[in-house]
C-alpha positions as MATLAB code, in Angstrom:
seq = 'MSSPNPNTADTSAVQAPPANNKRGFLMRLLLIVLVVVAIAWTAWYFLVGRWYEGTDDAYVNGNIVQITPRIAGTVISIRADDGDLVKQGDVMVRLDKSDADVALQRAAANLGTTVRRVRGLYSTVSGAQAQLAVQKVNLQKAQADYNRRRDLAKTGAISAEELAHARDALNAAQNAFDNAQQQLQTNKVLVDDTVVASHPDVKAAAAQYRAAYLDDVHTSILAPVTGYVAKRTVQVGQRVQPGAALMAVVPLHEVWVDANFKETQLTDMRIGQPVEVTSDVYGGAVKYKAEVESLGVGTGSAFSLLPAQNATGNWIKIVQRIPVRVVFTDPSQLDKYPLRIGMSLDVDVDLHNQNGLMLSQTPRTEARFSTDVFDHELADANAKIEQIIHQNMGS';
ca = [
     155.497   70.718   61.428;
     157.311   73.371   59.434;
     159.239   76.138   61.161;
     158.518   79.886   60.513;
     160.434   81.437   57.686;
     162.740   84.146   59.040;
     162.852   85.880   55.670;
     159.095   86.564   55.815;
     159.297   88.346   59.180;
     162.169   90.439   57.986;
     160.193   91.507   54.911;
     157.162   92.650   57.011;
     159.408   94.653   59.282;
     160.951   96.411   56.350;
     157.591   97.267   54.625;
     155.835   98.808   57.701;
     157.631  102.184   57.853;
     156.399  103.416   54.413;
     152.744  103.188   55.639;
     153.540  105.300   58.726;
     155.415  107.815   56.600;
     152.413  108.151   54.251;
     150.017  108.723   57.161;
     152.305  111.364   58.619;
     152.546  113.108   55.269;
     148.751  113.283   54.982;
     148.440  114.678   58.508;
     151.053  117.339   57.776;
     149.286  118.182   54.501;
     145.916  118.495   56.309;
     147.492  120.704   58.947;
     148.992  122.938   56.268;
     145.632  123.191   54.502;
     143.893  124.133   57.761;
     146.521  126.767   58.507;
     146.206  128.214   54.995;
     142.415  128.268   55.285;
     142.607  129.964   58.690;
     145.038  132.555   57.347;
     142.871  133.138   54.269;
     139.707  133.472   56.369;
     141.437  135.839   58.790;
     142.745  137.958   55.934;
     139.304  137.979   54.277;
     137.608  138.967   57.527;
     139.909  141.887   58.296;
     140.066  143.088   54.702;
     136.492  142.399   53.540;
     134.193  140.472   55.868;
     134.163  142.844   58.813;
     132.886  145.625   56.521;
     129.671  143.793   55.688;
     126.697  142.676   57.729;
     124.091  140.386   56.242;
     120.869  138.635   57.142;
     118.349  136.380   55.482;
     115.640  137.463   57.940;
     114.355  140.131   55.545;
     111.022  140.538   53.784;
     109.421  142.778   51.192;
     106.953  145.260   52.651;
     104.848  148.027   51.156;
     101.703  150.107   51.369;
      98.499  148.064   51.290;
      95.838  150.652   50.448;
      92.415  149.506   51.619;
      89.480  150.354   49.368;
      86.535  151.292   51.586;
      83.165  152.966   50.859;
      82.424  156.369   52.364;
      78.663  155.886   52.318;
      76.330  152.928   52.758;
      74.995  151.356   49.584;
      74.370  148.278   47.457;
      77.100  147.119   45.091;
      75.951  147.041   41.465;
      79.288  146.815   39.642;
      82.850  145.601   40.323;
      85.479  146.833   37.878;
      88.631  145.120   39.232;
      89.681  141.735   40.578;
      92.745  140.218   42.252;
      95.901  140.749   40.224;
      94.452  143.490   37.992;
      96.399  146.686   37.418;
      94.446  149.851   38.251;
      95.423  153.455   37.676;
      94.847  156.265   40.157;
      91.316  157.574   39.709;
      89.911  154.427   38.053;
      86.435  153.352   39.198;
      86.757  150.082   41.114;
      83.274  149.595   42.592;
      79.933  151.275   41.864;
      77.080  151.552   44.357;
      73.404  152.067   43.576;
      72.950  155.849   43.451;
      69.146  156.105   43.400;
      68.874  157.328   46.987;
      71.837  159.671   46.549;
      70.282  161.192   43.414;
      67.015  161.868   45.244;
      68.841  163.470   48.173;
      70.856  165.626   45.758;
      67.728  166.837   43.990;
      66.116  167.665   47.337;
      69.210  169.634   48.388;
      69.236  171.536   45.074;
      65.568  172.450   45.506;
      66.188  173.575   49.077;
      69.085  175.764   47.968;
      66.979  177.393   45.248;
      64.126  178.031   47.691;
      66.521  179.549   50.212;
      67.994  181.880   47.603;
      64.540  183.140   46.662;
      63.558  183.610   50.310;
      66.723  185.587   51.025;
      66.011  187.734   48.007;
      62.651  188.437   49.674;
      64.489  189.682   52.768;
      66.284  192.286   50.705;
      62.931  193.329   49.169;
      61.467  193.607   52.669;
      64.185  196.085   53.592;
      63.337  198.213   50.571;
      59.623  198.082   51.524;
      60.408  199.031   55.117;
      62.443  201.995   53.919;
      59.516  203.183   51.789;
      57.103  202.723   54.711;
      59.424  204.727   56.964;
      59.459  207.559   54.417;
      55.633  207.586   54.370;
      55.449  207.658   58.146;
      57.982  210.455   58.249;
      55.792  212.564   55.939;
      52.743  211.787   58.085;
      54.660  212.769   61.203;
      55.755  216.052   59.682;
      52.190  216.778   58.591;
      50.784  215.976   62.062;
      53.474  218.115   63.679;
      52.651  221.106   61.431;
      48.909  220.638   62.025;
      49.412  220.550   65.801;
      51.620  223.643   65.750;
      49.019  225.578   63.754;
      46.152  224.567   66.061;
      48.225  225.380   69.129;
      48.719  228.938   67.882;
      45.021  229.218   67.084;
      44.088  227.909   70.528;
      46.049  230.727   72.127;
      43.814  233.292   70.395;
      40.662  231.317   71.206;
      39.941  230.582   67.527;
      39.562  226.821   68.215;
      38.444  224.874   71.212;
      40.730  222.943   73.582;
      39.107  219.704   72.440;
      40.173  220.285   68.831;
      43.733  220.960   70.043;
      43.638  217.710   72.018;
      42.622  215.806   68.870;
      45.569  217.350   67.004;
      47.905  216.301   69.832;
      46.585  212.736   69.699;
      47.074  212.644   65.927;
      50.666  213.841   66.415;
      51.346  211.120   68.999;
      49.856  208.477   66.717;
      52.013  209.668   63.811;
      55.096  209.614   66.062;
      54.346  206.054   67.211;
      53.806  204.926   63.613;
      57.115  206.496   62.598;
      58.961  204.814   65.500;
      57.392  201.466   64.634;
      58.384  201.790   60.956;
      61.908  202.748   61.971;
      62.176  199.703   64.275;
      60.817  197.418   61.579;
      63.396  198.728   59.125;
      66.161  198.098   61.629;
      64.927  194.551   62.256;
      64.862  193.777   58.541;
      68.283  195.314   57.970;
      69.814  193.115   60.697;
      68.893  190.045   58.613;
      70.789  191.232   55.539;
      73.451  193.693   56.752;
      76.946  193.280   55.249;
      75.895  190.355   53.047;
      74.915  189.544   49.518;
      72.624  186.687   48.593;
      75.452  184.184   48.072;
      77.079  185.020   51.422;
      73.891  185.089   53.487;
      74.014  182.552   56.357;
      70.819  180.815   55.251;
      72.156  180.398   51.716;
      75.517  179.146   53.009;
      73.751  176.580   55.212;
      71.702  175.354   52.246;
      74.875  175.262   50.138;
      76.591  173.121   52.776;
      73.671  170.670   52.670;
      73.988  170.566   48.889;
      77.743  169.857   49.152;
      77.090  166.946   51.509;
      74.452  165.505   49.168;
      76.724  166.059   46.156;
      79.629  164.254   47.832;
      77.359  161.342   48.771;
      76.287  161.116   45.136;
      79.903  161.207   43.928;
      80.996  158.623   46.474;
      78.734  156.002   44.918;
      81.691  155.511   42.569;
      84.609  154.160   44.603;
      87.908  155.218   43.020;
      91.437  153.833   43.206;
      93.454  156.339   45.268;
      96.787  155.067   43.902;
      98.175  153.090   40.994;
      98.869  149.468   41.816;
      97.661  145.892   41.741;
      94.434  144.622   43.280;
      94.548  142.098   46.122;
      92.193  140.626   48.743;
      88.907  141.315   46.946;
      86.039  140.312   49.209;
      83.124  142.362   47.850;
      80.359  140.813   45.732;
      77.650  142.271   43.486;
      74.448  142.870   45.427;
      76.248  143.127   48.737;
      75.097  145.875   51.118;
      78.247  147.638   52.308;
      78.758  150.068   55.158;
      81.220  152.967   55.441;
      84.711  151.762   56.313;
      84.204  148.127   55.259;
      87.269  146.726   53.440;
      86.223  145.737   49.919;
      89.664  145.088   48.409;
      93.203  146.425   48.542;
      95.546  148.107   46.080;
      99.277  147.468   46.405;
     101.660  149.866   44.590;
     104.506  147.457   43.872;
     106.707  150.283   42.580;
     106.923  151.703   46.108;
     107.949  148.660   48.134;
     110.785  148.497   50.645;
     112.614  145.868   52.709;
     112.296  145.259   56.430;
     115.500  143.452   57.397;
     115.854  142.112   60.936;
     119.471  142.310   62.145;
     120.885  141.077   65.423;
     121.587  143.891   67.833;
     125.270  142.972   67.694;
     125.244  143.704   63.941;
     124.164  147.351   64.315;
     127.404  148.689   65.820;
     128.718  150.181   62.577;
     125.448  150.405   60.639;
     124.424  153.926   59.558;
     121.670  155.607   57.555;
     122.566  155.926   53.871;
     124.940  152.952   53.663;
     124.680  151.002   50.373;
     122.896  147.658   50.453;
     122.863  144.697   48.102;
     119.602  142.752   48.043;
     118.949  139.373   46.452;
     115.643  137.549   46.204;
     114.936  133.837   46.404;
     112.683  134.039   43.367;
     115.497  135.313   41.096;
     118.476  133.866   42.944;
     121.872  135.534   42.882;
     121.490  136.499   39.218;
     119.629  139.690   40.205;
     121.227  142.025   42.738;
     119.045  144.994   43.697;
     120.684  148.289   44.552;
     119.410  149.784   47.789;
     120.406  151.780   50.854;
     119.625  151.956   54.558;
     116.784  154.414   55.171;
     116.308  154.016   58.912;
     117.263  151.873   61.867;
     114.462  150.608   64.065;
     113.710  152.257   67.392;
     112.888  148.995   69.150;
     112.791  145.241   68.837;
     109.819  143.424   67.430;
     109.013  141.893   70.815;
     108.877  145.339   72.457;
     105.963  146.363   70.223;
     104.120  143.065   70.316;
     100.651  142.756   71.795;
     102.086  140.890   74.811;
     105.657  142.145   75.414;
     108.059  139.664   76.960;
     108.379  139.772   80.768;
     111.971  138.876   81.676;
     111.697  139.395   85.454;
     111.758  135.667   86.167;
     114.204  133.385   87.887;
     114.864  131.210   84.829;
     115.671  134.109   82.480;
     118.005  133.332   79.592;
     119.668  136.084   77.564;
     118.677  135.977   73.897;
     120.166  138.250   71.283;
     117.338  140.430   69.990;
     116.733  141.575   66.421;
     116.142  145.184   65.324;
     114.203  145.981   62.116;
     116.174  148.020   59.567;
     114.316  149.623   56.666;
     116.037  149.379   53.297;
     114.777  151.277   50.243;
     115.535  150.556   46.598;
     117.525  153.203   44.725;
     116.981  151.946   41.161;
     113.243  151.786   40.289;
     114.019  150.292   36.873;
     115.089  147.068   38.582;
     111.656  146.740   40.171;
     110.063  147.247   36.746;
     112.134  144.461   35.237;
     112.203  142.145   38.244;
     109.089  142.922   40.327;
     108.846  141.888   43.957;
     105.712  140.951   45.897;
     104.712  141.766   49.431;
     106.060  139.227   51.912;
     108.844  137.763   49.745;
     111.976  136.695   51.634;
     115.278  138.342   50.738;
     118.982  138.259   51.530;
     120.407  141.620   52.554;
     124.088  142.643   52.770;
     124.990  146.093   54.109;
     128.307  147.737   53.161;
     129.674  149.346   56.344;
     132.606  151.249   54.819;
     130.870  154.642   54.972;
     130.576  155.666   58.630;
     129.526  159.287   58.008;
     125.785  158.660   58.330;
     123.575  158.872   61.410;
     122.159  156.039   63.456;
     118.876  157.904   63.984;
     117.293  160.661   61.909;
     117.818  164.144   63.348;
     115.347  166.149   61.225;
     111.574  165.688   60.900;
     110.066  164.947   57.501;
     108.592  168.043   55.837;
     106.671  166.364   53.006;
     104.025  163.672   52.934;
     105.492  160.190   52.707;
     102.530  158.796   50.800;
      99.561  160.772   49.468;
      96.909  160.974   46.775;
      95.137  163.852   45.029;
      92.311  161.845   43.499;
      89.725  163.453   45.808;
      90.937  167.052   45.528;
      88.442  168.211   42.885;
      85.238  166.902   44.441;
      84.397  170.110   46.335;
      85.445  172.272   43.374;
      82.829  170.562   41.209;
      80.214  170.947   43.971;
      80.979  174.664   44.317;
      80.522  175.149   40.566;
      77.084  173.521   40.792;
      76.141  175.738   43.749;
      77.073  178.902   41.861;
      74.935  177.726   38.946;
      71.897  177.104   41.174;
      72.263  180.496   42.880;
      72.521  182.245   39.525;
      69.424  180.479   38.206;
      67.347  181.653   41.193;
      68.570  185.241   41.338;
      66.118  186.487   38.699;
      66.850  189.349   36.312;
];
């Protein structure tokens, strides 16, 4: 049995320290790297990071304009489908207008008849004035005849009976004059301080014509805004009722961002601060320019259908999120890189500018979103009414 070699043990003892030295060097190097990273992160946070707040809980939102009929009717034509671009004022759906045409013709006939009847009222006044003049002459004649017979009766030239007949004739003439005067007054009450076009009966008939005209116009359902069609549910032949949603128009050039920030992130956030927005669909290659328009006035849970009830024994504090509305400041970016409703976004708010407000202090003086596509409907109806009145006024 061979004995252990002392030279081998000595060699192992000599080679062990280099391994420990290498491990110690790596630990010191790792510690140095961690310290450098901590210093770099601290410097970045105090110089840059603390001036920005970001969230990926942000989504594109916008106006979804519902297209609804204003009268009941049967759909005979559909001019737009999902994804189509429509301009403000374009016809999107047509309803059968047979019933509306008949009602409009009936209203036009009623207006013409009313104009002619009111003209007759003015003629009645003229006739009553002429009748009053006749009765006035008769009264004057009866009065003169009575006065003459009264003088003759005093001298005994005529009998008392003949004087009584003259008195009765005078009373009858007076009653006829009073009746003609009352009739004139009654007729004048119907037309005083008016012309044919402003007479109440004519105005009532004109209002009926306007209603029928609008019903006829509303058989063509127009696009109130320019945008893209979505959610079409209407079909040809369908009987629709007022207020039923047929489709929607989304103006993608007027979208905004609803970004949900933690309540702890709103400390230095102000209205008007610049925002950088990136979309998942384009990645970081496209950075939208935007700004903070408003900070929410409550959490999403506060306005939910069933608000949270925290008065329980097992309550746990959860950091809430507040919606912040961000608007785009460069519309050309939306033209080149369009966004769709509901897309998720990444939002970073630059907090350097602290001069803005947390809540708006002045009410809005102009409409936020409006359309003028329906403004001329009554103007066209009024032009038709003037034409009908003129046609029935005679020479």
